N, C-alpha and C positions, 0 to 999 in steps of 0.2 A: 309593526314591520310589514311591508308589502312583499310577499313571497313570490310575486310575479307568476302566479298560477291561475289567475282569473280567466274563466272560460275554457281552461284546459280540461280534458276529459280523463277521469280516473275510474278504476274499478276497485271496489272495496268489498271483500268477502267477510262473512261473519259480522254484518253491519248493524244488527239490531240490538246488540248488547256489548258490554265490556269494552275492550280496546277497539274493536271494529266500529262500534257506534261513536266512541269519542273521536276517533280519527276521521270518520265520515263528517262529523260536525265541524271539526277543525278545517277540513277542506272546504266545506260549504261557506264557512265564515270568510274564507279567502276568495270567494266568488267562483270556485271551481264547479264543474259539472261532474256528477258521479253516477255510475251504474252500481247499484248495491245488490248484494246477494245475502240470503240467509234462508233457513228452512221455513220459517213462519211467514206465510204470505200476508196475513193480516197485519203483522207488525211492520213489514216492509211497506205495505200500502199506507199505513198511518204515518210512517216517516215521509213517504213521498208526498202525502197530502200537505205536510208542513212546508215543503219546498218543491212545488210542482214544476217549476221552471228549471230546476237544477238536478232533479233525481229521476233516474229510470230504474226499474226493478227487474230482477231475475230471481224467482223463488226456487228453492230446492236445495238438496244436499250437495254441496260443492265437491264432495269427494267422489261423486258419481260421474261417470263418463257422459251421461246424457245431459246433466246440468252444465258441465263444462262446455259441451257443444252448444247449448242454449246461450251461454254467456258469450261465446265467440260470435254467434249469429247476431246478438244484440249489439256488439261493437260494430259489426257490419262494415269493416274496412275503414272506419273513421280513424283519424289521428288520435292515438291513445298515448297519454303522457306517463301513466304509471298504474301500478296495481298493488294493492295490499293483499297479500296471501296469508289468510288468517282463518283458523277454525279451532274448535275445541280439541283437547288432547285425550289420550286413552285413559281408561279408569285407573285409579290409584291401586297399586299392588306391590307387594314384595316379590322378589324373584322366585322364591320357593313356592309361592301360592299361584303362580301363573301356569297356564297350560299352553302348549305349543300353538294351539288355534288362536290364542290371544296375541301371540307374536305375529302371526300371519295377518290378523286384522289390524294390528298396530302399523304394520308396513303400509297397508292400504290407507289408513286414516291419517298417518303422520307424514309419510313420504311420497307414495306413488302419485297421488292426485296433484301434489305440488310440482312434481316433475312434468306431468302431463300438461297442466295449465301453463307452466312456464314455457314449454316447447311451443304450445299453441299461440302464446302471446308475443313471443320474441319477434316474429316478422312484422307485426303491427307496430311494436315499439320502435323497431329499427328504421321504419320508413322515414322519420323526420330527424334521424341522428340525435334523438333524445328519448330517454326512457328511464323510468325509475321503478324498481321492484323491491318491495319491502316484505320480509317474512317475519311474522310474529312467532317466536319460538319460546325459549325459557332460559333463565339463568342456569338451569340444570346442565346446559351444554358446557359450562365452565366449572361447575361444582355440583355433583349429583345431589338430588333432593330425595330424602328417605321416602320409601313407599311409592316411588314413581319410576320403577325400573324400565317400563316400556317407553315412557317419555324420555327418560335419561338416555336411553340407547338409540332410539330411532331419530331423535332430533339432532344427534351428532351427525347422522348421515345427511341431513338437510344442510348442515354447516359445510360438510365436505363438498357437496355438489354445488352449493351457492358460491363458495370460494373459487372452485375450479371454473365455473361458468363465468364468473365476473372477470376472469383473466382472458377469456375467449371473446367477450363482447365489448370490452371497454373501448376499443377503437371505434365502435359504432355509436358511441355516446350513451350507452346503456349502463347503468350502475345497478348493482344488486347488493343489498345490505340486510342484515338480520338485526332485529331488536329482540333482546333477551330479557324480558321482565322478571324481576323477583316477585316478592309477595305484594300483590296489589289488592285494593279493596274492590274486587269484582266478584261476580257470581261464581266464576270458575274456581275460585279459591275454596268454595264451599266443600268440594269433595275432599280436600286436604284437611280442612277443619274436622269433617266428619270422621275421616280415617284416624286421625290422631286422637279424637275423642274416644273412639272405640278401642283403640290399642292401649291408651293410658287410663281409661276409666274416668275421664274427666268430662266436664260440660263443653259444649261447643264454644262458649265464650272463653272458657279457660284455655281451650285449644288455640283460639285466635290470639290470645295474649302470649302463648308459647311461641307462635310464629313471629309476632312483633318483636319478641325478645331476641330473636336470632339476627336481627338487623342492627346495624350501628346507630341508626336513627331512632330505633324503638317504635317505628310506625309502619303502617302499610302504605304503599304507594297509591297515587290517584291516577286514574286512567286519563284524565284531562291533561295532566303534566306530560305523560308519555306521548299523548297525541300531538302536543306542540312540537316535540322533537321529530315525530314521523312526518308532520306537515313540512317541516324544514327540509328533511331528507328528500321529500318529493319535489322540492323546488330546484330551480337552476343553481341556487347558491351552494348546493351540496355536490357539485360536479366532480370534485377532487376526492370524494369518499366513495370507495367501492370495495366489496369483498370483506366488509367488516362485520363483526358481531358486537353490537353496542349493548352493554349490560346496564340496565336501569333497575337497581336493586336495593337502594338504601344501605349499601355496604355489606350486603349478605355474603357475596363471594369474597373469599379471603386471599385467593391466589393473585399473582401479579400479571397474569396473562390477559 
């Protein structure tokens, strides 16, 4: 299917692994141009070397104000069609084991930078009456996941601001949607496998099987499958979808919302 995004410019954060990498590759396959961001400059450079005519890089921690400013300068007023807002989550922890300082840090790493980057990018997206913003969050916004109290709490704030903003900018041709993945076969799941292994006194492989067993499909999701949905949301074909939280979880979430 031609998604009609050839030569359009997108920004992808967290682009060297997991969902970010898979979504970046899906956009490249459609002929899009992308500005990619991640902490590791060597990995970014290696990715760019594979697609020198389609990729630009901005290295650094996207949760920092300085890197957000660098990213905005890289766009340099060009017509931007969309941005993937994606980064790792806070450490796994139960509520009773957290310290208040961890909540302060989680606010910065889960919510604050997304608000800042969204504010900075809105004027660029609105210039052509077309814009797509996708936030990668977690199925925990619909059903809490054990030992992820910081993520469970702060990601709900992202849902609240995205839903509100989507209503404010829809008339400008800008849509905002959240993808809420469940358990996928990505490196980020490792911290959950490790935490469950420690708490239950089982091996990492046994912990992995425990997580598989919580889904209706009995499997972990694949990043490439999620990426195909993200690429479609970035396209003009998704113009009537905004303010939504789209759960991709193998049947993990049991409620009807």
